[in-house]
C-alpha positions in Angstrom: 123.5 159.5 101.3 125.3 161.0 104.3 126.5 158.3 106.7 127.5 159.4 110.3 129.0 156.8 112.7 129.2 157.9 116.3 130.7 155.9 119.2 129.7 156.5 122.8 132.4 156.1 125.5 134.8 154.2 123.3 136.7 154.3 119.9 135.6 151.9 117.2 138.4 150.3 115.2 138.7 150.9 111.4 137.7 147.4 110.6 134.3 147.8 112.4 133.6 151.2 110.7 134.5 149.9 107.2 132.2 146.8 107.8 129.3 149.1 108.8 129.9 151.5 105.8 130.0 148.6 103.4 126.8 147.1 104.7 125.0 150.5 104.8 125.5 150.9 101.1 123.0 148.1 100.6 120.2 150.4 101.8 120.3 152.2 98.4 118.9 149.0 96.8 115.8 149.3 98.9 115.2 153.1 98.8 116.8 155.5 96.4 116.0 158.8 98.3 117.8 158.2 101.6 119.4 161.5 102.6 121.0 160.7 106.0 122.0 157.7 108.1 123.0 158.1 111.7 124.6 155.1 113.5 125.3 155.1 117.2 127.5 152.4 118.8 127.2 152.1 122.6 128.3 149.8 125.3 125.7 148.7 127.8 127.5 149.0 131.2 125.9 147.6 134.3 128.1 148.4 137.3 131.3 148.5 135.2 130.6 145.0 133.6 130.3 145.4 129.9 127.3 143.3 128.9 126.0 144.0 125.5 126.9 146.1 122.5 124.1 148.4 121.4 123.6 149.6 117.8 121.1 152.3 117.0 120.4 153.3 113.3 118.4 156.2 112.2 117.6 156.6 108.5 116.1 159.8 107.1 114.2 159.9 103.8 112.0 162.8 102.7 108.9 163.1 105.0 109.8 160.0 107.0 112.3 158.6 109.5 113.2 155.0 110.5 114.8 154.0 113.8 116.1 150.7 115.0 117.8 149.7 118.2 119.4 146.3 118.8 121.7 144.8 121.4 123.8 141.7 121.3 127.2 140.3 122.4 129.1 141.8 119.4 128.7 145.0 117.4 128.7 143.1 114.2 125.9 140.9 115.2 123.9 143.8 116.7 124.4 145.7 113.5 123.3 142.8 111.3 120.1 142.4 113.3 119.4 146.1 113.2 120.0 146.3 109.5 117.6 143.5 108.8 114.9 145.1 110.8 115.5 148.4 109.1 115.3 146.9 105.7 112.0 145.3 106.7 110.7 148.7 107.8 111.8 150.4 104.6 110.2 147.7 102.4 107.0 147.9 104.3 106.9 151.7 103.9 107.6 151.5 100.2 104.8 149.0 99.7 102.4 151.2 101.5 103.3 154.2 99.4 103.0 152.2 96.1 99.6 150.8 97.1 
């Protein structure tokens, strides 16, 4: 699984990146053929006032892609919410392919 973390208009600290990488490893429990994970961390700027932290996650498996976008007051919280939604999508897809 190839994990790519990109930040837009800021530099993420090592603590945030390691937190994300540790949590992303859990995706292997839900699907064993994940080839690529792209994570985008963005700041939602409205007239130079930083409002929300946006996390976008794209997961690629053979013949399918999953995409989730979440925004919240912190990157950790946004990431957790996005990851939960992503896990739900992966589980649903896997159930459909088994049935």
